[in-house]
DSSP file (Angstrom, degrees, kcal/mol; ACC not computed):
  #  RESIDUE AA STRUCTURE BP1 BP2  ACC     N-H-->O    O-->H-N    N-H-->O    O-->H-N    TCO  KAPPA ALPHA  PHI   PSI    X-CA   Y-CA   Z-CA
    1    1 A M              0   0    0      0, 0.0     2,-0.1     0, 0.0     0, 0.0   0.000 360.0 360.0 360.0 133.9   49.2  -15.2   64.3
    2    2 A S        -     0   0    0      1,-0.1     2,-0.5     0, 0.0     0, 0.0  -0.402 360.0-111.3 -80.4 152.1   48.8  -17.6   61.4
    3    3 A Q        -     0   0    0     -2,-0.1     2,-0.5     2,-0.0    -1,-0.1  -0.727  27.6-135.7 -83.5 124.8   45.5  -17.9   59.5
    4    4 A F        -     0   0    0     -2,-0.5     3,-0.1     1,-0.1    -1,-0.0  -0.714  15.6-169.4 -86.5 127.7   43.9  -21.3   60.0
    5    5 A T  S >  S+     0   0    0     -2,-0.5     3,-0.8     1,-0.2    -1,-0.1   0.539  74.6  77.0 -91.3  -7.6   42.6  -22.8   56.8
    6    6 A R  T 3  S+     0   0    0      1,-0.2    -1,-0.2     0, 0.0     2,-0.1   0.871  99.3  40.1 -70.9 -35.5   40.7  -25.6   58.4
    7    7 A F  T 3  S+     0   0    0     -3,-0.1    -1,-0.2     2,-0.0    -3,-0.1  -0.302  78.3 149.8-111.8  48.9   37.7  -23.3   59.5
    8    8 A T    <   -     0   0    0     -3,-0.8    -3,-0.1     1,-0.1     0, 0.0  -0.539  61.5 -86.2 -76.4 147.0   37.3  -21.1   56.6
    9    9 A P        -     0   0    0      0, 0.0    42,-0.2     0, 0.0    41,-0.2  -0.285  54.0-154.9 -58.2 136.3   33.8  -19.9   55.9
   10   10 A G        -     0   0    0     40,-0.5     2,-1.5    39,-0.4     3,-0.4   0.455  45.2 -32.9 -91.1-137.5   31.9  -22.4   53.9
   11   11 A P  S    S+     0   0    0      0, 0.0     4,-0.4     0, 0.0     3,-0.4  -0.239  83.8 125.2 -86.3  49.4   28.9  -22.4   51.5
   12   12 A T     >  +     0   0    0     -2,-1.5     4,-1.3     1,-0.2     3,-0.4   0.715  53.0  76.6 -83.0 -17.9   27.1  -19.6   53.2
   13   13 A A  T  4 S+     0   0    0     -3,-0.4    -1,-0.2     1,-0.2    -3,-0.0   0.848 103.5  34.3 -61.8 -36.8   26.7  -17.4   50.1
   14   14 A K  T  4 S+     0   0    0     -3,-0.4    -1,-0.2     1,-0.1    -2,-0.1   0.564 108.8  66.7 -98.2  -8.6   23.8  -19.4   48.5
   15   15 A I  T  4 S+     0   0    0     -4,-0.4    12,-0.5    -3,-0.4     2,-0.3   0.951  92.8  58.0 -80.5 -49.1   22.1  -20.6   51.7
   16   16 A T     <  -     0   0    0     -4,-1.3     2,-0.4    10,-0.1    10,-0.2  -0.618  66.1-170.7 -88.3 142.2   20.7  -17.3   53.0
   17   17 A K  E     -A   25   0A   0      8,-2.2     8,-2.8    -2,-0.3     2,-0.4  -0.973  14.0-138.1-130.0 146.1   18.4  -15.2   50.9
   18   18 A K  E     -A   24   0A   0     -2,-0.4     6,-0.2     6,-0.2     2,-0.0  -0.860  13.5-142.7-106.8 135.4   17.2  -11.7   51.5
   19   19 A T    >   -     0   0    0      4,-2.5     3,-1.0    -2,-0.4    -1,-0.0  -0.214  36.9 -96.1 -82.0-178.7   13.6  -10.5   50.9
   20   20 A S  T 3  S+     0   0    0      1,-0.3    -1,-0.1     2,-0.1    -2,-0.0   0.760 126.8  54.7 -73.1 -24.5   12.7   -7.1   49.5
   21   21 A T  T 3  S-     0   0    0      2,-0.1    -1,-0.3     1,-0.0    -3,-0.0   0.468 122.1-106.2 -86.2  -2.7   12.2   -5.9   53.1
   22   22 A G  S <  S+     0   0    0     -3,-1.0     2,-0.3     1,-0.3    -2,-0.1   0.542  71.1 144.2  91.8   8.8   15.7   -7.0   54.1
   23   23 A K        -     0   0    0      1,-0.0    -4,-2.5    -5,-0.0     2,-0.4  -0.622  47.6-127.8 -84.3 140.5   14.7  -10.0   56.1
   24   24 A T  E     +A   18   0A   0     -2,-0.3     2,-0.3    -6,-0.2    -6,-0.2  -0.724  31.0 179.0 -88.0 131.3   16.9  -13.0   56.0
   25   25 A I  E     -A   17   0A   0     -8,-2.8    -8,-2.2    -2,-0.4     2,-0.4  -0.955  19.6-161.0-129.7 151.7   15.3  -16.4   55.1
   26   26 A I        -     0   0    0     -2,-0.3     2,-0.4   -10,-0.2   -10,-0.1  -0.988  23.3-134.4-130.1 123.4   16.6  -19.9   54.7
   27   27 A D    >   -     0   0    0    -12,-0.5     3,-0.8    -2,-0.4     7,-0.1  -0.633   7.0-158.0 -83.9 127.7   14.4  -22.2   52.7
   28   28 A Y  T 3  S+     0   0    0     -2,-0.4    -1,-0.2     1,-0.2     6,-0.1   0.699  89.2  66.2 -75.4 -18.4   13.9  -25.7   54.3
   29   29 A K  T 3  S+     0   0    0      1,-0.2     2,-1.5     2,-0.1    -1,-0.2   0.614  78.6  84.8 -79.8 -12.9   12.9  -27.2   50.9
   30   30 A D    <>  +     0   0    0     -3,-0.8     4,-1.8     1,-0.2     3,-0.3  -0.627  54.4 165.9 -91.3  78.2   16.4  -26.6   49.4
   31   31 A A  H  >  +     0   0    0     -2,-1.5     4,-1.8     1,-0.2    -1,-0.2   0.774  66.3  61.3 -68.5 -28.6   17.9  -29.8   50.8
   32   32 A D  H  4 S+     0   0    0      2,-0.2     4,-0.5     1,-0.2    -1,-0.2   0.892 108.8  42.8 -66.7 -40.2   21.0  -29.7   48.6
   33   33 A Q  H >4 S+     0   0    0     -3,-0.3     3,-0.8     1,-0.2     4,-0.4   0.871 114.1  51.6 -73.5 -37.7   22.1  -26.4   50.1
   34   34 A L  H >< S+     0   0    0     -4,-1.8     3,-1.2     1,-0.2    -2,-0.2   0.786  98.3  65.6 -69.3 -26.9   21.2  -27.5   53.6
   35   35 A R  G >< S+     0   0    0     -4,-1.8     3,-1.2     1,-0.3    -1,-0.2   0.748  90.7  65.2 -64.9 -24.6   23.2  -30.7   53.3
   36   36 A R  G <  S+     0   0    0     -3,-0.8    -1,-0.3    -4,-0.5    -2,-0.2   0.731  95.5  58.2 -69.4 -22.3   26.3  -28.7   53.1
   37   37 A L  G <  S+     0   0    0     -3,-1.2     8,-3.1    -4,-0.4     2,-0.3   0.419  92.4  88.8 -86.0   0.5   25.7  -27.6   56.6
   38   38 A L  B <  S-B   44   0B   0     -3,-1.2     6,-0.2     6,-0.2     5,-0.0  -0.749  75.0-127.5-100.1 146.2   25.8  -31.1   57.9
   39   39 A T    >   -     0   0    0      4,-2.9     3,-1.5    -2,-0.3    -1,-0.1  -0.301  38.7 -97.4 -75.4 168.8   28.9  -33.1   59.0
   40   40 A P  T 3  S+     0   0    0      0, 0.0    40,-0.2     0, 0.0    -1,-0.1   0.752 127.6  56.3 -62.7 -20.9   29.5  -36.6   57.5
   41   41 A N  T 3  S-     0   0    0      2,-0.1    36,-0.4    37,-0.0    37,-0.1   0.552 123.6-105.4 -86.5  -7.3   27.8  -38.0   60.6
   42   42 A G  S <  S+     0   0    0     -3,-1.5     2,-0.2     1,-0.3    36,-0.0   0.512  75.6 134.1  98.8   6.5   24.7  -36.0   60.0
   43   43 A K        -     0   0    0      1,-0.1    -4,-2.9    34,-0.0     2,-0.4  -0.520  63.4-101.4 -88.2 158.2   25.2  -33.4   62.7
   44   44 A I  B     -B   38   0B   0     -6,-0.2    -6,-0.2    -2,-0.2    -1,-0.1  -0.637  41.3-117.4 -79.5 132.1   24.7  -29.7   62.2
   45   45 A Q        -     0   0    0     -8,-3.1    -1,-0.1    -2,-0.4    -8,-0.0  -0.255  29.6-108.8 -68.1 154.1   28.0  -27.8   61.8
   46   46 A T     >  -     0   0    0      1,-0.1     4,-2.4     5,-0.0     5,-0.2  -0.233  29.0-104.1 -74.3 169.2   29.0  -25.2   64.3
   47   47 A R  H  > S+     0   0    0      1,-0.2     4,-2.0     2,-0.2     5,-0.3   0.845 120.5  56.6 -66.3 -32.4   29.0  -21.5   63.5
   48   48 A K  H  4 S+     0   0    0      1,-0.2    -1,-0.2     2,-0.2    -3,-0.0   0.902 113.7  38.2 -67.9 -37.4   32.8  -21.5   63.3
   49   49 A R  H  4 S+     0   0    0      1,-0.1   -39,-0.4    -3,-0.1    -2,-0.2   0.860 119.6  45.8 -81.1 -37.5   32.8  -24.2   60.5
   50   50 A S  H  < S-     0   0    0     -4,-2.4   -40,-0.5   -41,-0.2   -38,-0.2   0.783  96.4-135.6 -79.7 -28.1   29.7  -22.9   58.6
   51   51 A G     <  +     0   0    0     -4,-2.0     2,-0.2     1,-0.3    -3,-0.1   0.602  56.8 135.9  84.1   9.4   30.7  -19.2   58.6
   52   52 A L        -     0   0    0     -5,-0.3    -1,-0.3    -6,-0.2    -2,-0.1  -0.567  54.3-118.9 -89.3 156.2   27.2  -18.0   59.6
   53   53 A N     >  -     0   0    0     -2,-0.2     4,-2.4    -3,-0.1     5,-0.2  -0.313  39.8 -91.5 -80.7 177.4   26.4  -15.4   62.2
   54   54 A A  H  > S+     0   0    0      1,-0.2     4,-1.9     2,-0.2     5,-0.2   0.897 123.7  45.5 -61.5 -45.0   24.3  -16.3   65.2
   55   55 A H  H  > S+     0   0    0      1,-0.2     4,-1.8     2,-0.2    -1,-0.2   0.914 114.7  46.2 -66.2 -42.3   21.0  -15.3   63.7
   56   56 A D  H  > S+     0   0    0      1,-0.2     4,-2.6     2,-0.2    -1,-0.2   0.826 109.2  56.8 -71.7 -29.9   21.5  -17.1   60.5
   57   57 A Q  H  X S+     0   0    0     -4,-2.4     4,-2.3     2,-0.2    -1,-0.2   0.893 107.2  48.9 -63.7 -40.9   22.8  -20.2   62.4
   58   58 A R  H  X S+     0   0    0     -4,-1.9     4,-1.9     2,-0.2    -2,-0.2   0.889 112.3  48.1 -65.8 -40.7   19.5  -20.4   64.3
   59   59 A L  H  X S+     0   0    0     -4,-1.8     4,-2.4     2,-0.2    -2,-0.2   0.915 111.8  50.0 -65.4 -41.9   17.6  -20.0   61.0
   60   60 A A  H  X S+     0   0    0     -4,-2.6     4,-2.3     2,-0.2    -2,-0.2   0.908 111.0  47.9 -64.2 -43.7   19.7  -22.7   59.4
   61   61 A S  H  X S+     0   0    0     -4,-2.3     4,-2.2     2,-0.2    -1,-0.2   0.878 112.3  50.1 -66.2 -37.3   19.2  -25.2   62.3
   62   62 A R  H  X S+     0   0    0     -4,-1.9     4,-2.1     2,-0.2    -1,-0.2   0.900 111.9  47.5 -65.9 -41.6   15.6  -24.6   62.3
   63   63 A A  H  X S+     0   0    0     -4,-2.4     4,-2.4     2,-0.2    -2,-0.2   0.863 111.2  51.0 -68.2 -35.8   15.4  -25.2   58.5
   64   64 A I  H  X S+     0   0    0     -4,-2.3     4,-2.1     2,-0.2    -2,-0.2   0.913 110.3  49.5 -64.5 -43.8   17.5  -28.4   58.9
   65   65 A K  H  X S+     0   0    0     -4,-2.2     4,-1.7     2,-0.2    -2,-0.2   0.889 112.1  48.1 -65.2 -39.4   15.1  -29.7   61.6
   66   66 A R  H  X S+     0   0    0     -4,-2.1     4,-2.3     1,-0.2    -1,-0.2   0.937 110.8  50.8 -66.1 -44.0   12.1  -28.9   59.5
   67   67 A A  H  <>S+     0   0    0     -4,-2.4     5,-3.1     1,-0.2     6,-1.3   0.836 110.5  49.4 -63.5 -32.0   13.6  -30.6   56.5
   68   68 A R  H ><5S+     0   0    0     -4,-2.1     3,-1.0     4,-0.2    -1,-0.2   0.865 109.6  51.3 -73.5 -33.8   14.4  -33.7   58.6
   69   69 A H  H 3<5S+     0   0    0     -4,-1.7    -2,-0.2     1,-0.2    -1,-0.2   0.878 110.7  49.1 -68.8 -37.6   10.8  -33.8   59.9
   70   70 A M  T 3<5S-     0   0    0     -4,-2.3    -1,-0.2    -5,-0.1    -2,-0.2   0.383 117.7-115.0 -84.1   5.4    9.6  -33.6   56.2
   71   71 A A  T < 5S+     0   0    0     -3,-1.0    -3,-0.2     2,-0.2    -2,-0.1   0.759  85.0 119.2  67.6  28.8   11.9  -36.4   55.2
   72   72 A L  S   <S+     0   0    0     -5,-3.1    -4,-0.2     1,-0.2    -5,-0.1   0.721  78.8  30.7 -90.2 -25.9   14.0  -34.2   52.9
   73   73 A L  S    S-     0   0    0     -6,-1.3    -2,-0.2    -9,-0.1    -1,-0.2  -0.954  90.0-114.4-127.2 149.7   17.2  -34.8   55.0
   74   74 A P        -     0   0    0      0, 0.0    -6,-0.1     0, 0.0    -5,-0.1  -0.505   6.6-143.1 -84.3 154.0   18.1  -37.9   57.0
   75   75 A Y  S    S+     0   0    0     -2,-0.2     2,-0.2    -7,-0.1    -7,-0.0   0.769  85.7  42.3 -81.7 -26.5   18.5  -37.9   60.7
   76   76 A T  S >  S-     0   0    0      1,-0.0     3,-0.6   -33,-0.0   -34,-0.1  -0.653  85.5-114.9-118.7 173.5   21.4  -40.4   60.6
   77   77 A S  G >  S+     0   0    0    -36,-0.4     3,-1.0     1,-0.2   -35,-0.1   0.452  90.6  95.6 -88.5   0.1   24.5  -40.7   58.5
   78   78 A A  G 3  S+     0   0    0      1,-0.3    -1,-0.2   -37,-0.1   -36,-0.0   0.770  93.7  34.8 -62.6 -24.8   23.5  -44.0   57.0
   79   79 A T  G <         0   0    0     -3,-0.6    -1,-0.3     1,-0.1    -2,-0.1   0.312 360.0 360.0-113.3   7.7   22.0  -42.3   53.9
   80   80 A L    <         0   0    0     -3,-1.0    -1,-0.1   -40,-0.2    -2,-0.1   0.455 360.0 360.0 -74.0 360.0   24.4  -39.4   53.5
């Protein structure tokens, strides 16, 4: 089976951070890193495209929604 290059894991290395207790966090105030998880239309990318596991994907989507609420990220693609 050939390797698909279209869905290679993306910019996940800098998005998740580990605390001293081993807990994974994603900061909603880091809008530049969260913008990488958005499609050109402003939608949140899937796990397959972002390369995150299920837990980190939930944290990322929660952080994106918080950043949108705080006006750090746009809701629509008009300003991307």
